[in-house]
C-alpha positions as CSV (number, residue, x, y, z in Angstrom):
1,M,84.9,83.0,108.2
2,T,84.7,86.7,108.7
3,E,83.7,87.6,112.6
4,P,80.6,89.7,112.7
5,R,81.9,93.6,113.5
6,Q,79.3,96.4,114.5
7,L,78.8,98.3,111.9
8,D,75.9,101.2,111.1
9,P,73.9,100.0,108.8
10,Y,73.0,103.3,107.7
11,A,76.2,104.9,107.5
12,S,76.9,104.4,103.6
13,P,75.6,101.9,101.3
14,K,78.2,99.5,101.4
15,T,77.3,99.0,104.9
16,F,74.1,98.7,104.8
17,Y,74.4,95.9,101.3
18,G,76.3,93.9,103.9
19,A,73.8,94.2,106.4
20,E,71.0,93.2,104.3
21,L,73.1,90.3,102.7
22,R,73.6,89.1,107.0
23,R,70.2,89.8,107.8
24,L,68.7,87.3,104.6
25,R,71.5,85.2,105.1
26,E,70.4,84.4,108.7
27,A,66.7,84.3,107.8
28,A,67.8,82.0,105.7
29,G,69.8,79.8,107.8
30,L,73.0,79.4,106.3
31,T,76.2,80.0,107.9
32,Q,78.9,82.3,105.5
33,S,80.6,79.2,104.4
34,Q,77.4,77.2,103.5
35,L,76.2,80.4,101.0
36,G,79.6,80.6,99.9
37,E,79.8,77.2,98.9
38,R,76.5,77.7,96.8
39,A,77.9,80.8,95.4
40,F,81.1,80.2,94.3
41,C,83.3,81.6,96.8
42,S,84.6,81.3,100.0
43,G,82.8,82.1,103.5
44,T,85.8,84.8,103.8
45,Y,84.8,86.3,100.8
46,V,81.0,86.7,102.2
47,G,82.2,88.0,105.8
48,Q,83.9,90.6,103.6
49,F,80.9,92.0,102.1
50,E,78.9,92.0,105.5
51,T,81.5,93.4,106.9
52,A,81.8,96.2,104.5
53,V,85.4,95.3,103.8
54,R,85.0,94.6,99.9
55,R,82.5,96.2,97.9
56,P,79.0,94.3,96.5
57,Q,80.2,92.5,93.0
58,P,77.4,92.4,90.5
59,D,77.4,88.8,89.4
60,T,78.1,87.6,93.3
61,S,75.0,89.4,94.0
62,R,73.0,87.9,91.6
63,L,73.6,84.7,93.0
64,F,73.1,86.0,96.6
65,D,69.8,87.1,95.1
66,E,69.1,83.6,93.4
67,I,70.3,81.4,96.5
68,L,68.1,83.6,98.8
69,G,65.2,84.0,96.8
70,T,65.4,87.7,97.2
71,G,64.4,88.9,93.7
72,E,66.6,92.0,92.6
73,H,67.1,93.3,96.4
74,L,70.8,92.6,96.8
75,Q,71.1,93.5,92.8
76,R,69.9,97.1,93.5
77,L,71.7,97.5,96.6
78,C,74.3,96.6,94.7
79,R,74.4,99.2,92.1
80,L,74.0,101.7,95.2
81,A,76.8,100.9,96.8
82,R,79.1,100.9,93.5
83,E,78.4,104.5,93.0
84,N,81.8,106.0,93.2
85,K,83.9,108.9,91.8
86,Y,86.5,106.7,90.2
87,P,86.1,104.4,86.9
88,D,84.5,101.6,87.9
89,Y,87.1,99.3,86.6
90,F,89.5,101.3,89.1
91,A,87.0,101.2,92.1
92,D,87.4,98.2,93.5
93,A,91.5,98.2,93.9
94,A,91.1,102.0,95.3
95,E,89.2,101.1,98.2
96,L,91.5,98.1,98.5
97,E,94.6,100.2,98.7
98,Q,92.8,102.5,101.3
99,M,92.8,98.9,103.6
100,A,96.7,97.2,102.6
101,T,99.2,96.9,105.0
102,E,101.8,96.9,102.2
103,I,101.3,98.3,98.5
104,S,104.5,96.5,95.8
105,E,103.8,98.7,92.5
106,Y,105.8,99.2,89.2
107,A,105.2,101.6,87.2
108,P,106.4,101.2,83.4
109,M,105.2,104.3,82.0
110,L,103.4,107.0,84.3
111,V,104.5,107.9,87.9
112,P,102.0,106.0,90.6
113,G,99.2,107.6,91.7
114,L,99.7,107.9,95.3
115,L,102.5,109.3,94.7
116,Q,101.4,112.2,91.6
117,T,101.8,116.0,92.3
118,E,98.6,117.7,91.1
119,G,99.8,119.0,88.1
120,Y,101.3,115.9,87.3
121,A,98.2,114.6,87.4
122,R,96.4,117.2,85.4
123,A,99.1,116.8,82.9
124,I,98.2,113.3,82.3
125,T,94.4,113.1,82.9
126,R,94.5,116.1,80.3
127,T,96.9,114.0,77.7
128,G,94.5,110.9,78.1
129,L,91.1,112.6,77.9
130,P,91.6,115.9,75.3
131,L,87.8,116.0,74.6
132,V,86.9,116.2,78.1
133,P,85.4,119.7,79.9
134,D,88.1,121.3,82.2
135,A,85.5,120.5,85.0
136,E,85.6,116.5,84.3
137,V,89.1,117.1,84.3
138,E,89.7,118.9,87.8
139,E,87.1,116.3,89.2
140,I,89.7,113.4,88.5
141,V,92.5,115.0,89.5
142,R,90.9,116.1,93.2
143,A,90.2,112.3,93.7
144,R,93.2,111.3,92.6
145,M,94.9,113.8,95.4
146,G,91.8,112.4,97.9
147,R,93.7,109.2,97.7
148,Q,97.0,110.3,98.9
149,H,95.6,110.6,102.2
150,V,96.4,107.1,103.3
151,L,100.2,107.3,102.7
152,E,99.7,110.5,105.4
153,S,97.8,108.6,108.2
154,A,99.4,106.8,111.2
155,G,98.6,103.3,110.2
156,R,99.7,104.0,106.5
157,P,100.7,100.7,104.6
158,R,104.3,100.6,103.8
159,M,105.0,101.1,100.1
160,W,107.9,99.9,97.5
161,V,107.3,101.6,94.0
162,V,109.5,100.5,91.1
163,V,109.6,103.0,88.5
164,H,111.1,102.8,85.0
165,E,114.1,105.0,84.1
166,A,111.6,106.0,81.1
167,V,109.1,107.5,83.8
168,L,111.9,110.4,85.0
169,R,112.7,111.1,81.6
170,V,109.4,111.6,79.6
171,P,108.5,115.6,80.7
172,M,104.9,115.3,80.9
173,G,103.5,118.5,81.4
174,G,106.8,120.3,81.2
175,S,109.9,120.7,82.8
176,A,108.6,122.7,85.5
177,V,105.9,120.1,86.3
178,M,108.5,117.5,86.2
179,R,110.7,119.1,88.0
180,E,108.1,119.4,91.2
181,Q,107.3,116.3,90.5
182,L,110.7,114.1,91.2
183,C,111.5,116.2,93.9
184,H,108.4,114.9,95.4
185,I,109.3,111.5,94.9
186,A,112.5,112.1,96.5
187,D,110.6,114.1,99.2
188,L,108.7,110.7,100.2
189,M,111.8,108.8,100.0
190,R,113.9,111.1,102.4
191,S,110.9,111.0,104.4
192,H,110.8,107.2,105.2
193,T,106.8,107.2,103.8
194,V,107.8,105.5,100.4
195,F,110.7,103.0,99.3
196,A,111.5,103.7,95.8
197,Q,113.9,102.0,92.7
198,V,114.1,103.1,89.2
199,L,114.8,100.5,86.9
200,P,117.4,101.5,84.3
201,F,117.0,101.6,80.4
202,G,120.2,98.7,80.6
203,S,118.0,96.4,83.1
204,A,114.9,96.6,81.4
205,A,115.4,93.6,79.4
206,D,115.5,91.7,82.5
207,A,112.2,92.7,84.2
208,P,109.4,90.5,82.8
209,V,106.3,93.1,83.3
210,N,104.8,94.8,80.3
211,G,102.3,96.7,82.4
212,M,101.3,98.4,85.7
213,L,101.5,96.2,88.3
214,S,100.4,96.6,92.1
215,V,100.6,93.7,95.0
216,M,98.7,94.6,97.8
217,T,99.0,92.8,101.1
218,F,96.5,92.4,103.8
219,E,96.5,91.9,107.8
220,D,93.7,89.1,107.9
221,A,93.0,88.8,103.5
222,P,95.1,87.1,101.0
223,L,97.2,88.9,98.8
224,T,95.4,90.6,96.0
225,V,97.1,92.1,92.4
226,Y,95.8,94.8,90.2
227,V,96.6,95.1,86.7
228,E,96.1,98.1,84.4
229,N,96.8,98.9,80.9
230,A,95.4,102.2,79.1
231,H,91.0,102.7,80.5
232,T,90.9,99.5,81.7
233,G,92.5,97.5,84.7
234,Q,91.8,93.9,86.9
235,L,91.7,92.5,89.9
236,I,93.5,89.1,90.4
237,D,93.0,87.0,93.7
238,E,93.7,83.6,92.2
239,P,96.2,82.2,94.6
240,A,98.4,80.4,92.0
241,L,98.3,83.8,89.8
242,V,98.9,86.2,92.1
243,A,101.8,83.6,93.3
244,R,103.0,84.7,89.9
245,Y,102.9,88.3,89.6
246,Q,104.5,88.4,93.0
247,K,107.5,86.4,91.1
248,S,107.7,88.7,88.6
249,Y,107.5,91.9,90.9
250,D,110.4,90.6,92.8
251,L,112.5,89.9,89.6
252,V,111.4,93.8,88.5
253,R,112.8,95.1,91.9
254,A,115.8,93.2,91.8
255,A,116.7,94.3,88.5
256,A,116.3,97.7,89.8
257,L,118.9,100.4,91.5
258,P,119.0,100.3,95.2
259,P,117.1,102.7,97.0
260,K,120.3,105.3,97.3
261,A,121.5,105.2,94.2
262,S,118.0,105.3,92.6
263,L,117.3,108.9,95.0
264,A,120.7,110.1,93.5
265,L,119.4,109.3,90.2
266,I,116.1,110.8,90.3
267,E,117.6,113.7,92.0
268,S,120.0,114.3,88.9
269,V,116.8,113.8,86.6
270,A,114.9,116.8,88.7
271,E,117.9,118.8,88.2
272,E,118.3,118.5,84.5
273,Y,115.1,119.7,84.0
274,T,115.8,123.1,85.6
275,T,118.8,123.2,82.6
276,P,118.0,125.6,79.9
């Protein structure tokens, strides 16, 4: 069970949702575990909503309303709390990565968002959304850059990234953009902000993962996996499935070049982008 912590209910829609859920649960004479049992989740999960650790979920809010006899009160608060600058499929993952103590990510096609330069982020956004206005592209880029503050904080997560060699070789945005991007990754590696490895073409057959994969570790919560494909993503917290993804990531990391060799390759490819 998650212990109560002092929150300002009016600090955000999410904290207000949590305060209301706790108030209504206690008024019904239920513990977190009892409410969780009736809503087909754990008491810890209920506690994470009440303490604003996790964003409210529509289906769970509907169950809470049914159990507590509160009409659509929590469902309405849920809609307010879920308003976000990120795509809905990614918003929960974006929130969790800010709380993670460790992030292990495999990137088979694109540089991970937390490592992207502004120019690279703009190039891939424009490629993926060719018909949207420039203002919308810039809004997406600003949101992505904002996520990176987590790597600048004193309590930043330990981040271990494996990128496929194809990520280095595809000139997204042109040579100048790619050189800047690869030099940025090299700088992050040299400053010990990020551990990075490259999965070379010759070892790709040994990597049993086809899409983007991120395994997030937390101080007081179970591992959570986020997987993503074009325009869609999914959070996974079912223990057996999380364990399988963890093993798959371990195999990818084992097939990749060691960090020093990876840094040398990244720097070498960056230099190639300067060659006429």
